C-alpha positions as CSV (number, residue, x, y, z in Angstrom):
1,X,-0.2,0.0,0.3
2,X,2.8,2.4,1.0
3,X,4.3,1.8,-2.6
4,X,1.0,2.5,-4.3
5,X,0.7,5.7,-2.5
6,X,3.9,6.8,-3.2
7,X,3.8,6.1,-7.0
8,X,0.6,8.4,-7.0
9,X,2.2,11.1,-5.2
10,X,5.5,10.6,-7.9
11,X,2.7,10.9,-10.6
12,X,1.2,14.0,-8.9
13,X,4.6,15.7,-8.0
14,X,5.8,15.2,-11.8
15,X,2.4,16.7,-12.9
16,X,3.0,19.6,-11.0
17,X,6.5,20.0,-12.0
18,X,5.4,19.9,-15.6
19,X,2.6,22.8,-15.0
20,X,5.3,24.9,-13.4
21,X,7.9,24.3,-15.9
22,X,5.4,25.3,-18.8
23,X,4.0,28.2,-16.8
24,X,7.3,29.3,-16.0
25,X,8.5,28.8,-19.8
26,X,5.5,31.3,-20.4
27,X,5.8,33.7,-17.6
28,X,9.7,33.9,-18.9
29,X,8.6,35.0,-22.3
30,X,6.6,37.4,-21.1
31,X,9.2,38.7,-18.7
32,X,11.8,38.9,-21.5
33,X,9.1,40.9,-23.6
34,X,8.5,43.1,-20.8
35,X,11.9,43.9,-19.8
36,X,13.1,44.1,-23.2
37,X,11.0,47.2,-23.8
38,X,11.3,48.6,-19.9
39,X,7.6,48.4,-19.1
40,X,6.9,46.6,-15.9
41,X,3.2,46.3,-15.3
42,X,0.2,44.3,-13.2
43,X,-2.8,45.3,-15.9
44,X,-3.6,46.5,-19.0
45,X,-6.6,48.5,-19.2
46,X,-8.3,50.1,-22.0
47,X,-9.0,53.8,-21.8
48,X,-12.2,55.5,-22.4
49,X,-11.3,57.1,-25.8
50,X,-10.3,53.4,-27.0
51,X,-13.7,52.2,-25.6
52,X,-15.8,55.0,-27.3
53,X,-13.6,55.3,-30.7
54,X,-11.3,52.2,-31.2
55,X,-13.1,48.8,-29.9
56,X,-15.2,48.6,-33.1
57,X,-12.1,48.3,-35.3
58,X,-9.9,46.3,-33.1
59,X,-11.2,43.9,-30.2
60,X,-9.6,44.1,-26.8
61,X,-8.2,40.5,-26.8
62,X,-6.1,41.3,-30.3
63,X,-5.0,44.3,-28.4
64,X,-3.6,42.3,-25.4
65,X,-2.0,39.9,-27.5
66,X,0.0,42.4,-29.9
67,X,1.0,44.2,-26.5
68,X,2.2,40.4,-25.3
69,X,3.7,39.5,-28.6
70,X,5.9,42.8,-28.7
71,X,9.3,42.8,-27.5
72,X,10.2,46.3,-28.3
73,X,7.4,48.9,-28.7
74,X,8.7,52.3,-29.7
75,X,8.9,55.0,-27.3
76,X,7.0,58.7,-28.1
77,X,7.4,60.8,-25.8
78,X,5.8,59.4,-22.4
79,X,3.8,56.9,-24.6
80,X,4.7,53.7,-26.3
81,X,3.8,52.5,-30.0
82,X,3.4,49.2,-31.6
83,X,3.0,48.7,-35.3
84,X,2.6,44.7,-35.9
85,X,1.1,42.8,-38.8
86,X,-1.2,45.5,-39.7
87,X,-2.3,47.0,-36.4
88,X,-1.3,50.1,-34.8
89,X,-1.4,50.1,-30.8
90,X,-0.7,53.3,-28.8
91,X,-0.3,53.0,-25.1
92,X,1.0,54.6,-21.8
93,X,2.4,52.9,-18.5
94,X,1.8,54.6,-15.2
95,X,2.2,53.0,-11.8
96,X,2.4,49.5,-13.1
97,X,-0.7,49.9,-15.3
98,X,-0.7,50.1,-19.1
99,X,-3.7,52.2,-20.3
100,X,-4.5,51.4,-24.0
101,X,-5.4,54.8,-25.7
102,X,-5.5,53.8,-29.5
103,X,-5.8,50.6,-31.5
104,X,-6.2,50.7,-35.3
105,X,-5.8,48.4,-38.4
106,X,-3.6,50.1,-40.7
């Protein structure tokens, strides 16, 4: 009975390790992308302007995907801009929060 319990716990332990490894590899990719752009954030929030003017052109999930997939957004004053795969995204980082100002299809 001890051997059987040990096998189950080993199996569970290996499963947790695999999940952690996969999670850490995804988090490492995100960390590298954020570090490369020197932007550290806890949340991504749409601005009122984005919601009123640009949500119909570029859906929110696409904006978040573009931000996470981009390693080096260009700095434009206090804001950052991304041009990727026919999309343009303008955002600002304040106190650990990214505020998406503008998103357009080019």
